[in-house]
N, C-alpha and C positions, 0 to 999 in steps of 0.2 A: 855382218859377222857377229855383232853383239846380240842381234835377235836370234840367230842360230844357236849361239851359246846358251841363251836364256831358255830356248825351247828344249835343248838337250838336257839342261839342268832340271827343268820341269818334268821331262820324260823320265829321268832317273827317279825323281821323287814319286811320280805316279806309279812306277813299277814297284818301288819300295812299299807303297801303300797296298797295291793290289796283291803283291806276293805274300802279304800277311793275312790275306783273306782265304780261309780254307775252301770256300766255295769255288774259287777260281781253280785251285789245284784239283778239286774233285771233278769238275767238268772237263778239264784238260786230261786228267787221268782216265776218265771214262772214254773219252774220244780215242786216246792212245790204245786203250784196251780193245776197243772195237776194231781198230786197224790190225792190231796184233792177232786178234781172234780170227779175223777174216783170212789173214795169211796162214795161220796155223791150220785152219780147216782145209784150205786149198792144198797145203803140203800133205796133210793126212790123207786127203782123197787121192793124191798122187802115189803115195808110197805105202800106205797102211791099209788099203782096201783092195779087193779083187777087181774093182771097176777098171775097165780099160780106158784110161783117161790120159790125155796129153795136153799140157798147157805150155805155150811159148813163154820164154823167160820174161818178156815184157808184159805178160798177162798178170803177173803178180803186182806190179805197180798199178795196173788197171783196177785190180781189186781194191787197193788202197784208195785210189781215186773215187771209186764208186761209193765207198764208205764216207770219205771226207766231203764229197760233193753233196751228200744228203745231210751230213751233220754241220757243214760249214755255215749255212744261214743261222742255225740255232746257236752255234758257237759265237758268231759275230753279234747276235742279238744279246745273248747273256753277258758277254764281256762288256759290250757297250752299256748295258743297263747297270752293271757294277761300277763302271768308271764314270759314266755321265750321271746316271740317276742317283747314285749314292751321294754325290755332293749336294744335290738338291734335297734329297730325302733327309739327310743328316744335318743340313744347314752348314756344311763345311766349305761351300763355295765362297761365301762371303769373306771368311778369314783368308782364303787363298788370294782373292782379289785385293784384299786390304794391303797386300805387300806391294801393290803398285804395278803389278805385271799386267800388260794388256790382255784382254780376254781372248783375243784371237790366238795368241801364243799358247795359252792354256788349252784351248780347244784343239789346236793342231797337235800338241803334245799327246793329248788323250787319244785322238784318232790314230796317230802314229803308233802309239803303244799297242793298240789292238791289232793293227796291220802287222807289226813286227812279231807279236806273239803268234799270230796265225801263220805267218811266213815261216817261223822256226818250226812250228808243228808240221807244216806242209813239207818242208825240206827234210825233216827227220823221217817222216813217213815215206817219202820218196826213196831216201837212201836205204832204209830198212827193207822196203819192198824190192828194191833193185838187187840188194845183196841176197835176199831170200830167193828171188827169181834166178839169179846166176848160180846159186848153190843147189837149189832144189828143183828148178824148172826143167822142163823137157821141151825140146823143139818140136814143132809140128802143129797141125791144126787141132782145134778142139772139137771132138765129136759131140753130136747132140745139141749143138747150139748153145753151149754153156755161156759163151760170151758172144752175144749177137753183134756187138760193135767193137770187135777186137781191133785196136789201132795197128797201123802198119809199122811196127818197130818202136824203138825206144824214144825217138824224137817226138812221135805223136803222143806218147804218154806224158812226156814233159809238158806239151801244150795243154793236155787235159788237166794236169795238176794246176798249171797257172790259171786256167780259166775258172776252176773251182775256187781258187783263192780270190780272184776278182769278184766272184759272186758273193762270197762271204763278206768282202769289204763293202759291197753294195748294201747288204742287209745290216751291216754295222752302222753305216751312215743313216739308214732308215731308223734304226733303234735310237741312235744318238739324237736325231731330230725329234722323235716322239718323246724321249725322256726330257729333252730341253723344253719342248712345248708344254708338256704336262707337269714339268718340274717334279717328277716322281719316278722312282725305279719301277714301282708296280704298274703305273700307267704305261710307261714306255715299253717295258717287257711284255706286258699283257697285250697291248695293241699291236706290237710288232709280231708276236707269236700268232695272234688271231689272224692277221693279214696272211702270214705264212701258211697257216692251216687252211684258210679259205682258198688260197691259191692251189694248194695240193689236193683239195677235195672238191670244191665247187667247180673249178675250171674243167676237170675231167668229166664230171657228171654232166655239166652243162654242154660240154662238147659232144658227149654221147647222145644226149637228147636232141641236140641240133642236127646231128648226122642222121638219126633214126626218123625223126618226125618232121623236121623242117627242111631237110635236104640242104643244110647249110654247113659249111666247114668253119666252125668257130675259131679254129686256129688262125685263120686269116685276119680275124678281128682282134685277137689278144696276143698276136705275135710280138708286139712291141711294148707290152706291159712288162712290169718288172719280172714276173714269172716267165713270160715268154722269152724275154731277152736273156734271162738267166739260163734257161734250158738251151736256147740257141747258141750262146757263146760256148757252152759245154758240148756242143755237137749233137744235141738231141732234137734238132729240127731237121726233118728229112728233106725239106725242099731247098733250104738256103745253107750256104757255107757258114761255118762258125765265125769266120773272120768278119762277116758282114754285121755280126752282132756286137763286135768289140766296141765300136764308137758309141753305140747306144748304152752299153754297160758303163762305159766311162762317163757318159752324160749323167746317168742315174747317180753314180758316185759323186760327181761334181755338184749336182743339184742338192743332194741330201746333205753333204758336208758343208756346202756353201750356205744353205738355209740354216743349218745348225750354228754356224758362225754369226750369221746375220741376227738370228733370234737372240743368241747369247749377248751380242753387242747392244741390242736395243732394249731388252727387258731388264727391269730391276731384279735384284737377287733377293729371294725370300730367305727366311730363317730356317726353312725346312718344313716339309708338309707330308712326309711319309712316302 
């Protein structure tokens, strides 16, 4: 009970510090604007254009999911870099630990803060999209294949939202580990974003080359990488059910967070190195 109370106290302190960083509000504001913009465009297409378009009410949450599923990894990386890398870069981790609090409590509080912030954003986006869908949506099928993977009702969109949140937490753990290993905001954020960009660019190109020239389905070999698992748990694997990727996603989260705790517990804390 005492450990839980200490973690909650640290969590509130971490939020106090993060909430006074303009960059955190800017990135969250831009993400919110992207969701609102997608919903506004869909509403405009429905009611302000002569196009014969019909979107089921639960299609609006799907739009919000598509936005957040792409922004989620970047959000997790940036927030983790601010929270984890900042302490190493500014040398503020040493004074925090001088209070006598175990390092694992501090790390859990930091990880929990990112998870809670993202969860609040996800829930707010879901509620907004659901309200817009109920007010402005139209029942029926969507012509022209606007949504190729329209979920079967509201429950499926809830599952999509939850899966995108899990993916963002996985990349949060990755960035936290890299920031802790490099003891630097710049290193952690740069390395994590580089991995993310490589996944989204190199994998598709390599897969296309393998299909065209080697007659090999590369997806079979990269399915359980972080990128493959992330897409799979969000339903973007055509061969396997999204549920099959849930354990692997949880393993990635556990490994990244566990290694972050391990590294933090074993390494000496420097005075700051940018």
